[in-house]
mmCIF file of the N, C-alpha and C atoms, coordinates in Angstrom:
data_MODEL
# 
_entry.id   MODEL 
# 
loop_
_atom_site.group_PDB 
_atom_site.id 
_atom_site.type_symbol 
_atom_site.label_atom_id 
_atom_site.label_alt_id 
_atom_site.label_comp_id 
_atom_site.label_asym_id 
_atom_site.label_entity_id 
_atom_site.label_seq_id 
_atom_site.pdbx_PDB_ins_code 
_atom_site.Cartn_x 
_atom_site.Cartn_y 
_atom_site.Cartn_z 
_atom_site.occupancy 
_atom_site.B_iso_or_equiv 
_atom_site.pdbx_formal_charge 
_atom_site.auth_seq_id 
_atom_site.auth_comp_id 
_atom_site.auth_asym_id 
_atom_site.auth_atom_id 
_atom_site.pdbx_PDB_model_num 
ATOM 1   N N  . MET A 1 1  ? 31.090  -21.239 -8.559  1.00 0.00 ? 1  MET A N  1 
ATOM 2   C CA . MET A 1 1  ? 30.453  -20.398 -8.836  1.00 0.00 ? 1  MET A CA 1 
ATOM 3   C C  . MET A 1 1  ? 29.039  -20.839 -8.115  1.00 0.00 ? 1  MET A C  1 
ATOM 4   N N  . SER A 1 2  ? 28.278  -19.864 -7.759  1.00 0.00 ? 2  SER A N  1 
ATOM 5   C CA . SER A 1 2  ? 27.220  -20.225 -7.730  1.00 0.00 ? 2  SER A CA 1 
ATOM 6   C C  . SER A 1 2  ? 26.293  -20.502 -8.379  1.00 0.00 ? 2  SER A C  1 
ATOM 7   N N  . GLU A 1 3  ? 24.886  -21.144 -8.287  1.00 0.00 ? 3  GLU A N  1 
ATOM 8   C CA . GLU A 1 3  ? 23.679  -21.685 -8.996  1.00 0.00 ? 3  GLU A CA 1 
ATOM 9   C C  . GLU A 1 3  ? 23.509  -19.831 -9.090  1.00 0.00 ? 3  GLU A C  1 
ATOM 10  N N  . PRO A 1 4  ? 22.978  -19.803 -10.046 1.00 0.00 ? 4  PRO A N  1 
ATOM 11  C CA . PRO A 1 4  ? 21.551  -18.358 -10.875 1.00 0.00 ? 4  PRO A CA 1 
ATOM 12  C C  . PRO A 1 4  ? 20.886  -18.566 -9.374  1.00 0.00 ? 4  PRO A C  1 
ATOM 13  N N  . HIS A 1 5  ? 19.759  -17.677 -9.022  1.00 0.00 ? 5  HIS A N  1 
ATOM 14  C CA . HIS A 1 5  ? 18.922  -18.048 -8.132  1.00 0.00 ? 5  HIS A CA 1 
ATOM 15  C C  . HIS A 1 5  ? 17.388  -17.776 -9.482  1.00 0.00 ? 5  HIS A C  1 
ATOM 16  N N  . LYS A 1 6  ? 16.833  -18.778 -8.055  1.00 0.00 ? 6  LYS A N  1 
ATOM 17  C CA . LYS A 1 6  ? 15.408  -19.264 -9.792  1.00 0.00 ? 6  LYS A CA 1 
ATOM 18  C C  . LYS A 1 6  ? 14.404  -18.452 -9.010  1.00 0.00 ? 6  LYS A C  1 
ATOM 19  N N  . GLY A 1 7  ? 13.321  -17.760 -9.117  1.00 0.00 ? 7  GLY A N  1 
ATOM 20  C CA . GLY A 1 7  ? 12.428  -16.742 -8.931  1.00 0.00 ? 7  GLY A CA 1 
ATOM 21  C C  . GLY A 1 7  ? 10.965  -17.379 -8.469  1.00 0.00 ? 7  GLY A C  1 
ATOM 22  N N  . VAL A 1 8  ? 11.271  -18.530 -9.024  1.00 0.00 ? 8  VAL A N  1 
ATOM 23  C CA . VAL A 1 8  ? 9.845   -19.000 -9.751  1.00 0.00 ? 8  VAL A CA 1 
ATOM 24  C C  . VAL A 1 8  ? 10.009  -20.448 -9.016  1.00 0.00 ? 8  VAL A C  1 
ATOM 25  N N  . PRO A 1 9  ? 9.456   -21.048 -7.999  1.00 0.00 ? 9  PRO A N  1 
ATOM 26  C CA . PRO A 1 9  ? 9.137   -21.740 -7.203  1.00 0.00 ? 9  PRO A CA 1 
ATOM 27  C C  . PRO A 1 9  ? 8.579   -23.384 -8.648  1.00 0.00 ? 9  PRO A C  1 
ATOM 28  N N  . GLU A 1 10 ? 9.808   -24.122 -8.220  1.00 0.00 ? 10 GLU A N  1 
ATOM 29  C CA . GLU A 1 10 ? 9.486   -25.715 -9.025  1.00 0.00 ? 10 GLU A CA 1 
ATOM 30  C C  . GLU A 1 10 ? 7.982   -25.869 -9.075  1.00 0.00 ? 10 GLU A C  1 
ATOM 31  N N  . GLY A 1 11 ? 6.796   -26.117 -10.245 1.00 0.00 ? 11 GLY A N  1 
ATOM 32  C CA . GLY A 1 11 ? 6.052   -26.571 -10.427 1.00 0.00 ? 11 GLY A CA 1 
ATOM 33  C C  . GLY A 1 11 ? 5.080   -25.501 -10.892 1.00 0.00 ? 11 GLY A C  1 
ATOM 34  N N  . ALA A 1 12 ? 5.514   -24.030 -10.391 1.00 0.00 ? 12 ALA A N  1 
ATOM 35  C CA . ALA A 1 12 ? 5.030   -22.660 -10.972 1.00 0.00 ? 12 ALA A CA 1 
ATOM 36  C C  . ALA A 1 12 ? 4.595   -22.330 -11.504 1.00 0.00 ? 12 ALA A C  1 
ATOM 37  N N  . SER A 1 13 ? 3.698   -21.828 -12.219 1.00 0.00 ? 13 SER A N  1 
ATOM 38  C CA . SER A 1 13 ? 3.882   -20.993 -13.557 1.00 0.00 ? 13 SER A CA 1 
ATOM 39  C C  . SER A 1 13 ? 4.600   -19.441 -13.641 1.00 0.00 ? 13 SER A C  1 
ATOM 40  N N  . ALA A 1 14 ? 5.116   -19.198 -14.347 1.00 0.00 ? 14 ALA A N  1 
ATOM 41  C CA . ALA A 1 14 ? 5.550   -17.973 -14.381 1.00 0.00 ? 14 ALA A CA 1 
ATOM 42  C C  . ALA A 1 14 ? 4.350   -16.177 -14.138 1.00 0.00 ? 14 ALA A C  1 
ATOM 43  N N  . VAL A 1 15 ? 3.305   -16.552 -14.098 1.00 0.00 ? 15 VAL A N  1 
ATOM 44  C CA . VAL A 1 15 ? 2.507   -15.486 -14.026 1.00 0.00 ? 15 VAL A CA 1 
ATOM 45  C C  . VAL A 1 15 ? 1.340   -15.885 -13.009 1.00 0.00 ? 15 VAL A C  1 
ATOM 46  N N  . ILE A 1 16 ? 1.023   -15.768 -11.888 1.00 0.00 ? 16 ILE A N  1 
ATOM 47  C CA . ILE A 1 16 ? 0.788   -15.971 -10.382 1.00 0.00 ? 16 ILE A CA 1 
ATOM 48  C C  . ILE A 1 16 ? -0.582  -15.418 -10.250 1.00 0.00 ? 16 ILE A C  1 
ATOM 49  N N  . PRO A 1 17 ? -2.034  -14.771 -10.696 1.00 0.00 ? 17 PRO A N  1 
ATOM 50  C CA . PRO A 1 17 ? -2.782  -13.764 -10.153 1.00 0.00 ? 17 PRO A CA 1 
ATOM 51  C C  . PRO A 1 17 ? -3.232  -13.895 -8.976  1.00 0.00 ? 17 PRO A C  1 
ATOM 52  N N  . ARG A 1 18 ? -3.162  -12.623 -8.305  1.00 0.00 ? 18 ARG A N  1 
ATOM 53  C CA . ARG A 1 18 ? -2.995  -12.033 -7.193  1.00 0.00 ? 18 ARG A CA 1 
ATOM 54  C C  . ARG A 1 18 ? -4.529  -11.574 -7.157  1.00 0.00 ? 18 ARG A C  1 
ATOM 55  N N  . LEU A 1 19 ? -5.527  -11.636 -6.198  1.00 0.00 ? 19 LEU A N  1 
ATOM 56  C CA . LEU A 1 19 ? -7.200  -11.381 -5.732  1.00 0.00 ? 19 LEU A CA 1 
ATOM 57  C C  . LEU A 1 19 ? -7.273  -11.249 -4.610  1.00 0.00 ? 19 LEU A C  1 
ATOM 58  N N  . PHE A 1 20 ? -7.577  -9.636  -4.234  1.00 0.00 ? 20 PHE A N  1 
ATOM 59  C CA . PHE A 1 20 ? -7.838  -8.821  -3.447  1.00 0.00 ? 20 PHE A CA 1 
ATOM 60  C C  . PHE A 1 20 ? -9.353  -9.035  -2.926  1.00 0.00 ? 20 PHE A C  1 
ATOM 61  N N  . CYS A 1 21 ? -9.592  -9.688  -1.472  1.00 0.00 ? 21 CYS A N  1 
ATOM 62  C CA . CYS A 1 21 ? -10.784 -9.520  -1.585  1.00 0.00 ? 21 CYS A CA 1 
ATOM 63  C C  . CYS A 1 21 ? -11.536 -8.990  -0.460  1.00 0.00 ? 21 CYS A C  1 
ATOM 64  N N  . ARG A 1 22 ? -12.731 -8.652  0.217   1.00 0.00 ? 22 ARG A N  1 
ATOM 65  C CA . ARG A 1 22 ? -13.076 -8.379  1.456   1.00 0.00 ? 22 ARG A CA 1 
ATOM 66  C C  . ARG A 1 22 ? -12.937 -9.713  2.607   1.00 0.00 ? 22 ARG A C  1 
ATOM 67  N N  . ASP A 1 23 ? -13.289 -10.460 2.142   1.00 0.00 ? 23 ASP A N  1 
ATOM 68  C CA . ASP A 1 23 ? -13.688 -12.051 2.762   1.00 0.00 ? 23 ASP A CA 1 
ATOM 69  C C  . ASP A 1 23 ? -13.432 -13.212 1.664   1.00 0.00 ? 23 ASP A C  1 
ATOM 70  N N  . PRO A 1 24 ? -11.936 -12.859 2.283   1.00 0.00 ? 24 PRO A N  1 
ATOM 71  C CA . PRO A 1 24 ? -11.254 -14.215 0.991   1.00 0.00 ? 24 PRO A CA 1 
ATOM 72  C C  . PRO A 1 24 ? -11.534 -15.692 2.330   1.00 0.00 ? 24 PRO A C  1 
ATOM 73  N N  . VAL A 1 25 ? -12.220 -16.073 2.674   1.00 0.00 ? 25 VAL A N  1 
ATOM 74  C CA . VAL A 1 25 ? -12.649 -17.255 3.468   1.00 0.00 ? 25 VAL A CA 1 
ATOM 75  C C  . VAL A 1 25 ? -14.018 -17.602 2.108   1.00 0.00 ? 25 VAL A C  1 
ATOM 76  N N  . ALA A 1 26 ? -14.672 -17.039 2.049   1.00 0.00 ? 26 ALA A N  1 
ATOM 77  C CA . ALA A 1 26 ? -16.015 -16.987 0.812   1.00 0.00 ? 26 ALA A CA 1 
ATOM 78  C C  . ALA A 1 26 ? -15.129 -17.219 -0.026  1.00 0.00 ? 26 ALA A C  1 
ATOM 79  N N  . GLU A 1 27 ? -13.960 -16.465 -0.869  1.00 0.00 ? 27 GLU A N  1 
ATOM 80  C CA . GLU A 1 27 ? -13.541 -16.180 -1.840  1.00 0.00 ? 27 GLU A CA 1 
ATOM 81  C C  . GLU A 1 27 ? -13.254 -18.103 -2.238  1.00 0.00 ? 27 GLU A C  1 
ATOM 82  N N  . ILE A 1 28 ? -12.273 -17.800 -1.197  1.00 0.00 ? 28 ILE A N  1 
ATOM 83  C CA . ILE A 1 28 ? -11.412 -19.809 -1.060  1.00 0.00 ? 28 ILE A CA 1 
ATOM 84  C C  . ILE A 1 28 ? -13.127 -20.787 -1.145  1.00 0.00 ? 28 ILE A C  1 
ATOM 85  N N  . GLU A 1 29 ? -13.977 -20.200 -0.450  1.00 0.00 ? 29 GLU A N  1 
ATOM 86  C CA . GLU A 1 29 ? -14.904 -21.422 -0.418  1.00 0.00 ? 29 GLU A CA 1 
ATOM 87  C C  . GLU A 1 29 ? -15.789 -21.210 -1.886  1.00 0.00 ? 29 GLU A C  1 
ATOM 88  N N  . PHE A 1 30 ? -15.441 -20.354 -2.328  1.00 0.00 ? 30 PHE A N  1 
ATOM 89  C CA . PHE A 1 30 ? -16.142 -20.102 -4.219  1.00 0.00 ? 30 PHE A CA 1 
ATOM 90  C C  . PHE A 1 30 ? -15.542 -20.866 -4.695  1.00 0.00 ? 30 PHE A C  1 
ATOM 91  N N  . CYS A 1 31 ? -13.772 -20.728 -5.238  1.00 0.00 ? 31 CYS A N  1 
ATOM 92  C CA . CYS A 1 31 ? -13.303 -21.392 -5.840  1.00 0.00 ? 31 CYS A CA 1 
ATOM 93  C C  . CYS A 1 31 ? -12.753 -22.627 -5.665  1.00 0.00 ? 31 CYS A C  1 
ATOM 94  N N  . ALA A 1 32 ? -13.548 -23.240 -4.739  1.00 0.00 ? 32 ALA A N  1 
ATOM 95  C CA . ALA A 1 32 ? -13.605 -25.334 -3.946  1.00 0.00 ? 32 ALA A CA 1 
ATOM 96  C C  . ALA A 1 32 ? -14.567 -25.634 -4.376  1.00 0.00 ? 32 ALA A C  1 
ATOM 97  N N  . ALA A 1 33 ? -15.382 -24.670 -4.381  1.00 0.00 ? 33 ALA A N  1 
ATOM 98  C CA . ALA A 1 33 ? -16.752 -25.089 -4.794  1.00 0.00 ? 33 ALA A CA 1 
ATOM 99  C C  . ALA A 1 33 ? -17.168 -25.112 -6.320  1.00 0.00 ? 33 ALA A C  1 
ATOM 100 N N  . THR A 1 34 ? -16.454 -24.118 -7.127  1.00 0.00 ? 34 THR A N  1 
ATOM 101 C CA . THR A 1 34 ? -16.582 -23.689 -8.523  1.00 0.00 ? 34 THR A CA 1 
ATOM 102 C C  . THR A 1 34 ? -15.641 -24.660 -9.364  1.00 0.00 ? 34 THR A C  1 
ATOM 103 N N  . PHE A 1 35 ? -14.487 -24.852 -9.113  1.00 0.00 ? 35 PHE A N  1 
ATOM 104 C CA . PHE A 1 35 ? -12.620 -24.602 -10.017 1.00 0.00 ? 35 PHE A CA 1 
ATOM 105 C C  . PHE A 1 35 ? -12.843 -25.773 -9.120  1.00 0.00 ? 35 PHE A C  1 
ATOM 106 N N  . GLY A 1 36 ? -12.979 -26.522 -8.503  1.00 0.00 ? 36 GLY A N  1 
ATOM 107 C CA . GLY A 1 36 ? -11.908 -27.635 -7.343  1.00 0.00 ? 36 GLY A CA 1 
ATOM 108 C C  . GLY A 1 36 ? -11.071 -27.027 -6.755  1.00 0.00 ? 36 GLY A C  1 
ATOM 109 N N  . ALA A 1 37 ? -10.491 -25.610 -6.186  1.00 0.00 ? 37 ALA A N  1 
ATOM 110 C CA . ALA A 1 37 ? -9.334  -25.690 -5.976  1.00 0.00 ? 37 ALA A CA 1 
ATOM 111 C C  . ALA A 1 37 ? -9.329  -25.823 -4.534  1.00 0.00 ? 37 ALA A C  1 
ATOM 112 N N  . GLU A 1 38 ? -7.978  -26.222 -4.622  1.00 0.00 ? 38 GLU A N  1 
ATOM 113 C CA . GLU A 1 38 ? -7.637  -26.911 -2.987  1.00 0.00 ? 38 GLU A CA 1 
ATOM 114 C C  . GLU A 1 38 ? -6.855  -25.845 -2.369  1.00 0.00 ? 38 GLU A C  1 
ATOM 115 N N  . GLU A 1 39 ? -6.723  -25.840 -0.757  1.00 0.00 ? 39 GLU A N  1 
ATOM 116 C CA . GLU A 1 39 ? -6.090  -24.481 -0.472  1.00 0.00 ? 39 GLU A CA 1 
ATOM 117 C C  . GLU A 1 39 ? -4.533  -25.669 -0.307  1.00 0.00 ? 39 GLU A C  1 
ATOM 118 N N  . GLN A 1 40 ? -3.930  -24.608 -0.544  1.00 0.00 ? 40 GLN A N  1 
ATOM 119 C CA . GLN A 1 40 ? -2.544  -25.258 -0.316  1.00 0.00 ? 40 GLN A CA 1 
ATOM 120 C C  . GLN A 1 40 ? -1.960  -24.265 1.164   1.00 0.00 ? 40 GLN A C  1 
ATOM 121 N N  . VAL A 1 41 ? -1.996  -22.902 1.415   1.00 0.00 ? 41 VAL A N  1 
ATOM 122 C CA . VAL A 1 41 ? -2.005  -21.874 2.800   1.00 0.00 ? 41 VAL A CA 1 
ATOM 123 C C  . VAL A 1 41 ? -2.248  -21.020 2.511   1.00 0.00 ? 41 VAL A C  1 
ATOM 124 N N  . ARG A 1 42 ? -2.466  -21.347 4.068   1.00 0.00 ? 42 ARG A N  1 
ATOM 125 C CA . ARG A 1 42 ? -3.644  -19.710 5.016   1.00 0.00 ? 42 ARG A CA 1 
ATOM 126 C C  . ARG A 1 42 ? -2.301  -19.305 5.478   1.00 0.00 ? 42 ARG A C  1 
ATOM 127 N N  . ARG A 1 43 ? -2.490  -18.054 5.896   1.00 0.00 ? 43 ARG A N  1 
ATOM 128 C CA . ARG A 1 43 ? -2.013  -17.134 6.706   1.00 0.00 ? 43 ARG A CA 1 
ATOM 129 C C  . ARG A 1 43 ? -2.860  -16.092 7.687   1.00 0.00 ? 43 ARG A C  1 
ATOM 130 N N  . PRO A 1 44 ? -2.756  -16.117 8.705   1.00 0.00 ? 44 PRO A N  1 
ATOM 131 C CA . PRO A 1 44 ? -3.511  -14.671 9.792   1.00 0.00 ? 44 PRO A CA 1 
ATOM 132 C C  . PRO A 1 44 ? -3.044  -14.049 9.693   1.00 0.00 ? 44 PRO A C  1 
ATOM 133 N N  . GLY A 1 45 ? -3.789  -12.500 9.276   1.00 0.00 ? 45 GLY A N  1 
ATOM 134 C CA . GLY A 1 45 ? -3.475  -11.623 10.551  1.00 0.00 ? 45 GLY A CA 1 
ATOM 135 C C  . GLY A 1 45 ? -4.108  -11.110 10.975  1.00 0.00 ? 45 GLY A C  1 
ATOM 136 N N  . ALA A 1 46 ? -3.747  -9.741  11.206  1.00 0.00 ? 46 ALA A N  1 
ATOM 137 C CA . ALA A 1 46 ? -4.268  -9.381  12.619  1.00 0.00 ? 46 ALA A CA 1 
ATOM 138 C C  . ALA A 1 46 ? -6.379  -9.885  12.985  1.00 0.00 ? 46 ALA A C  1 
ATOM 139 N N  . ALA A 1 47 ? -6.425  -9.378  14.331  1.00 0.00 ? 47 ALA A N  1 
ATOM 140 C CA . ALA A 1 47 ? -7.697  -10.139 14.504  1.00 0.00 ? 47 ALA A CA 1 
ATOM 141 C C  . ALA A 1 47 ? -7.916  -11.914 14.230  1.00 0.00 ? 47 ALA A C  1 
ATOM 142 N N  . GLY A 1 48 ? -7.092  -12.489 13.675  1.00 0.00 ? 48 GLY A N  1 
ATOM 143 C CA . GLY A 1 48 ? -7.484  -13.845 13.254  1.00 0.00 ? 48 GLY A CA 1 
ATOM 144 C C  . GLY A 1 48 ? -7.818  -14.213 11.716  1.00 0.00 ? 48 GLY A C  1 
ATOM 145 N N  . LYS A 1 49 ? -7.449  -12.873 11.612  1.00 0.00 ? 49 LYS A N  1 
ATOM 146 C CA . LYS A 1 49 ? -8.720  -13.009 10.113  1.00 0.00 ? 49 LYS A CA 1 
ATOM 147 C C  . LYS A 1 49 ? -7.658  -13.263 9.378   1.00 0.00 ? 49 LYS A C  1 
ATOM 148 N N  . ILE A 1 50 ? -7.968  -13.799 7.696   1.00 0.00 ? 50 ILE A N  1 
ATOM 149 C CA . ILE A 1 50 ? -6.508  -14.410 7.097   1.00 0.00 ? 50 ILE A CA 1 
ATOM 150 C C  . ILE A 1 50 ? -6.127  -12.608 6.533   1.00 0.00 ? 50 ILE A C  1 
ATOM 151 N N  . ALA A 1 51 ? -4.798  -13.281 6.231   1.00 0.00 ? 51 ALA A N  1 
ATOM 152 C CA . ALA A 1 51 ? -4.254  -12.338 5.382   1.00 0.00 ? 51 ALA A CA 1 
ATOM 153 C C  . ALA A 1 51 ? -3.515  -12.431 4.196   1.00 0.00 ? 51 ALA A C  1 
ATOM 154 N N  . HIS A 1 52 ? -3.485  -13.648 3.966   1.00 0.00 ? 52 HIS A N  1 
ATOM 155 C CA . HIS A 1 52 ? -3.233  -14.060 2.422   1.00 0.00 ? 52 HIS A CA 1 
ATOM 156 C C  . HIS A 1 52 ? -3.391  -15.959 2.387   1.00 0.00 ? 52 HIS A C  1 
ATOM 157 N N  . ALA A 1 53 ? -3.789  -16.208 0.976   1.00 0.00 ? 53 ALA A N  1 
ATOM 158 C CA . ALA A 1 53 ? -3.559  -17.864 1.149   1.00 0.00 ? 53 ALA A CA 1 
ATOM 159 C C  . ALA A 1 53 ? -3.573  -18.088 -0.394  1.00 0.00 ? 53 ALA A C  1 
ATOM 160 N N  . LEU A 1 54 ? -3.059  -19.430 -0.599  1.00 0.00 ? 54 LEU A N  1 
ATOM 161 C CA . LEU A 1 54 ? -2.929  -19.786 -1.787  1.00 0.00 ? 54 LEU A CA 1 
ATOM 162 C C  . LEU A 1 54 ? -3.015  -21.413 -1.886  1.00 0.00 ? 54 LEU A C  1 
ATOM 163 N N  . ILE A 1 55 ? -4.107  -20.540 -3.230  1.00 0.00 ? 55 ILE A N  1 
ATOM 164 C CA . ILE A 1 55 ? -5.303  -22.369 -3.590  1.00 0.00 ? 55 ILE A CA 1 
ATOM 165 C C  . ILE A 1 55 ? -4.532  -22.552 -5.211  1.00 0.00 ? 55 ILE A C  1 
ATOM 166 N N  . THR A 1 56 ? -5.040  -23.808 -5.442  1.00 0.00 ? 56 THR A N  1 
ATOM 167 C CA . THR A 1 56 ? -4.164  -24.324 -7.276  1.00 0.00 ? 56 THR A CA 1 
ATOM 168 C C  . THR A 1 56 ? -5.299  -25.052 -7.086  1.00 0.00 ? 56 THR A C  1 
ATOM 169 N N  . ILE A 1 57 ? -5.716  -24.442 -8.570  1.00 0.00 ? 57 ILE A N  1 
ATOM 170 C CA . ILE A 1 57 ? -7.513  -24.815 -9.851  1.00 0.00 ? 57 ILE A CA 1 
ATOM 171 C C  . ILE A 1 57 ? -6.157  -25.692 -11.008 1.00 0.00 ? 57 ILE A C  1 
ATOM 172 N N  . GLY A 1 58 ? -6.273  -26.654 -10.551 1.00 0.00 ? 58 GLY A N  1 
ATOM 173 C CA . GLY A 1 58 ? -4.912  -27.399 -11.883 1.00 0.00 ? 58 GLY A CA 1 
ATOM 174 C C  . GLY A 1 58 ? -3.754  -27.792 -11.213 1.00 0.00 ? 58 GLY A C  1 
ATOM 175 N N  . PRO A 1 59 ? -2.630  -27.148 -12.128 1.00 0.00 ? 59 PRO A N  1 
ATOM 176 C CA . PRO A 1 59 ? -1.722  -26.581 -12.444 1.00 0.00 ? 59 PRO A CA 1 
ATOM 177 C C  . PRO A 1 59 ? -1.307  -25.507 -11.712 1.00 0.00 ? 59 PRO A C  1 
ATOM 178 N N  . ALA A 1 60 ? -2.089  -24.267 -11.326 1.00 0.00 ? 60 ALA A N  1 
ATOM 179 C CA . ALA A 1 60 ? -2.528  -23.010 -11.742 1.00 0.00 ? 60 ALA A CA 1 
ATOM 180 C C  . ALA A 1 60 ? -2.731  -23.089 -10.369 1.00 0.00 ? 60 ALA A C  1 
ATOM 181 N N  . MET A 1 61 ? -1.725  -21.620 -9.949  1.00 0.00 ? 61 MET A N  1 
ATOM 182 C CA . MET A 1 61 ? -1.639  -21.430 -8.332  1.00 0.00 ? 61 MET A CA 1 
ATOM 183 C C  . MET A 1 61 ? -1.941  -20.214 -8.240  1.00 0.00 ? 61 MET A C  1 
ATOM 184 N N  . VAL A 1 62 ? -3.530  -19.438 -7.527  1.00 0.00 ? 62 VAL A N  1 
ATOM 185 C CA . VAL A 1 62 ? -3.508  -17.945 -7.431  1.00 0.00 ? 62 VAL A CA 1 
ATOM 186 C C  . VAL A 1 62 ? -3.763  -17.708 -5.739  1.00 0.00 ? 62 VAL A C  1 
ATOM 187 N N  . MET A 1 63 ? -3.282  -16.735 -5.803  1.00 0.00 ? 63 MET A N  1 
ATOM 188 C CA . MET A 1 63 ? -3.170  -15.613 -4.639  1.00 0.00 ? 63 MET A CA 1 
ATOM 189 C C  . MET A 1 63 ? -4.229  -15.259 -4.037  1.00 0.00 ? 63 MET A C  1 
ATOM 190 N N  . ILE A 1 64 ? -4.884  -15.235 -2.363  1.00 0.00 ? 64 ILE A N  1 
ATOM 191 C CA . ILE A 1 64 ? -5.299  -14.484 -2.010  1.00 0.00 ? 64 ILE A CA 1 
ATOM 192 C C  . ILE A 1 64 ? -5.467  -13.687 -1.408  1.00 0.00 ? 64 ILE A C  1 
ATOM 193 N N  . GLU A 1 65 ? -5.819  -12.465 -0.992  1.00 0.00 ? 65 GLU A N  1 
ATOM 194 C CA . GLU A 1 65 ? -5.286  -11.413 -0.085  1.00 0.00 ? 65 GLU A CA 1 
ATOM 195 C C  . GLU A 1 65 ? -6.303  -10.887 0.211   1.00 0.00 ? 65 GLU A C  1 
ATOM 196 N N  . SER A 1 66 ? -6.477  -10.428 1.914   1.00 0.00 ? 66 SER A N  1 
ATOM 197 C CA . SER A 1 66 ? -7.356  -9.338  2.243   1.00 0.00 ? 66 SER A CA 1 
ATOM 198 C C  . SER A 1 66 ? -7.384  -8.106  2.072   1.00 0.00 ? 66 SER A C  1 
ATOM 199 N N  . GLU A 1 67 ? -7.991  -7.653  2.362   1.00 0.00 ? 67 GLU A N  1 
ATOM 200 C CA . GLU A 1 67 ? -7.829  -5.893  1.628   1.00 0.00 ? 67 GLU A CA 1 
ATOM 201 C C  . GLU A 1 67 ? -7.558  -5.469  3.108   1.00 0.00 ? 67 GLU A C  1 
ATOM 202 N N  . TRP A 1 68 ? -6.569  -4.561  2.615   1.00 0.00 ? 68 TRP A N  1 
ATOM 203 C CA . TRP A 1 68 ? -6.441  -3.839  3.610   1.00 0.00 ? 68 TRP A CA 1 
ATOM 204 C C  . TRP A 1 68 ? -5.124  -2.549  3.117   1.00 0.00 ? 68 TRP A C  1 
# 
C-alpha cells in the first residue's frame, strides 16, 4: 500500500497567507526591511515582472502574488 500524500510541505505551517500586490518587488523589500523576511522563490510572469514570490519571516511562509 502506498504512503498517503502529504499536501503541506515539510516545515510549513498549515495556513500560508497570500498577498496580492500591485508592486510585489516593493512588498518584498518592505517585508525584508520591516520584518527581516527572506526571499525564497521568485517566479517571473509576463513582461518579466514578478508573478509569484515566496518569503519567510522566521518559520512562517508568506506568498506574494502580482495582481492579475
